[in-house]
C-alpha positions as CSV (number, residue, x, y, z in Angstrom):
1,X,20.1,110.3,146.1
2,X,22.1,110.7,142.9
3,X,25.9,110.5,143.1
4,X,28.0,112.3,140.5
5,X,31.4,111.1,139.4
6,X,33.8,113.1,137.3
7,X,35.2,111.4,134.2
8,X,38.4,112.6,132.5
9,X,38.4,111.3,128.9
10,X,41.3,111.4,126.4
11,X,39.6,112.0,123.0
12,X,42.8,112.2,120.9
13,X,46.5,113.1,121.0
14,X,48.8,114.8,118.5
15,X,52.6,114.5,118.8
16,X,55.1,116.7,117.1
17,X,58.9,116.4,117.2
18,X,61.1,119.4,116.6
19,X,64.9,119.8,116.4
20,X,65.7,121.7,119.6
21,X,68.5,124.2,120.2
22,X,69.4,125.1,123.8
23,X,70.2,128.6,122.6
24,X,67.5,129.2,120.0
25,X,64.6,126.9,121.1
26,X,62.5,124.9,118.7
27,X,63.7,124.7,115.2
28,X,62.2,122.7,112.3
29,X,59.5,120.1,112.9
30,X,60.6,116.7,111.4
31,X,57.9,114.3,112.5
32,X,54.3,114.2,113.7
33,X,51.4,111.8,114.2
34,X,47.9,111.8,115.5
35,X,45.9,109.2,117.4
36,X,42.2,109.2,118.0
37,X,40.8,107.6,121.2
38,X,40.3,104.3,119.4
39,X,43.9,104.2,118.3
40,X,45.2,105.4,121.7
41,X,47.1,102.4,123.2
42,X,46.0,103.1,126.9
43,X,42.8,103.5,128.8
44,X,41.0,106.7,127.7
45,X,38.5,107.2,130.6
46,X,39.8,108.1,134.1
47,X,38.1,108.8,137.4
48,X,40.7,111.3,138.6
49,X,43.3,113.8,137.4
50,X,45.9,111.7,139.1
51,X,44.9,108.6,137.0
52,X,44.8,110.8,133.9
53,X,48.4,112.0,134.5
54,X,49.5,108.4,135.1
55,X,48.2,107.4,131.7
56,X,49.9,110.4,130.1
57,X,53.2,109.3,131.8
58,X,52.7,105.7,130.5
59,X,52.1,107.1,127.0
60,X,55.0,109.5,127.0
61,X,57.6,107.3,128.8
62,X,60.5,109.8,128.0
63,X,60.3,111.6,131.4
64,X,58.3,111.5,134.6
65,X,55.6,114.1,134.1
66,X,54.0,115.8,137.1
67,X,51.0,118.1,137.2
68,X,53.5,121.0,137.3
69,X,55.0,120.0,134.0
70,X,51.7,120.2,132.1
71,X,49.7,123.1,130.8
72,X,45.9,122.5,131.2
73,X,43.5,124.4,129.0
74,X,39.7,124.1,128.7
75,X,39.7,121.0,126.5
76,X,43.3,120.0,126.1
77,X,46.6,119.3,127.9
78,X,50.0,120.2,126.5
79,X,53.2,118.5,127.6
80,X,56.7,118.7,126.2
81,X,60.0,117.1,127.0
82,X,63.5,116.9,125.6
83,X,64.3,113.6,123.9
84,X,67.1,112.0,122.0
85,X,66.5,110.6,118.6
86,X,68.2,107.7,116.8
87,X,67.2,107.0,113.2
88,X,67.9,103.6,111.8
89,X,66.6,101.5,109.0
90,X,63.9,99.6,110.9
91,X,62.6,101.9,113.6
92,X,63.0,105.6,114.6
93,X,63.7,105.6,118.3
94,X,63.0,108.3,120.8
95,X,64.3,108.0,124.4
96,X,65.1,110.1,127.4
97,X,68.5,111.8,127.4
98,X,70.9,111.3,130.3
99,X,72.0,114.3,132.4
100,X,75.4,114.1,130.7
101,X,73.7,114.2,127.3
102,X,71.7,117.2,128.3
103,X,74.9,119.0,129.4
104,X,76.5,118.2,126.0
105,X,73.3,119.6,124.4
106,X,73.5,122.8,126.4
107,X,77.1,123.3,125.1
108,X,76.0,122.7,121.5
109,X,78.0,119.4,121.2
110,X,75.0,117.1,120.5
111,X,71.5,117.5,119.1
112,X,68.4,116.8,121.2
113,X,64.8,117.2,120.2
114,X,61.5,118.6,121.6
115,X,58.6,116.2,121.8
116,X,55.3,118.1,122.0
117,X,52.2,116.2,123.1
118,X,48.7,117.7,122.9
119,X,46.0,115.6,124.5
120,X,42.4,116.6,123.6
121,X,40.5,115.8,126.8
122,X,37.0,116.3,128.2
123,X,35.9,116.2,131.8
124,X,32.3,115.6,132.5
125,X,30.1,114.4,135.3
126,X,28.5,111.0,135.1
127,X,25.5,110.4,137.3
128,X,25.1,107.2,139.2
129,X,21.5,106.5,139.8
130,X,20.5,104.4,142.8
131,X,19.1,101.0,142.0
């Protein structure tokens, strides 16, 4: 008897950062990058959707992403989250805003940013043959 296992593979990820206005939505994109599966810093093959989402959470790290937070298409997964951004001379730093900072953002008192992640993924069945 042949057993089939589903494998969820991350092939690549593109990340875009936009200035975000609570009233007007996304504004100008100011940064982006792309990683293929060889550059991706986490495991790329997963044996369940749950494991895939855990890896997406590890990569994003700005917010706790659930399956309800993601948009799943035929061969990619889109995720976005609001982040704060601190630019300095050595490293551009993105992090999760506090609830208080989100409230200031809603009032237009501070700037926050939208981080858009697009994971190109493939799901396929891997056959396990008996020995």
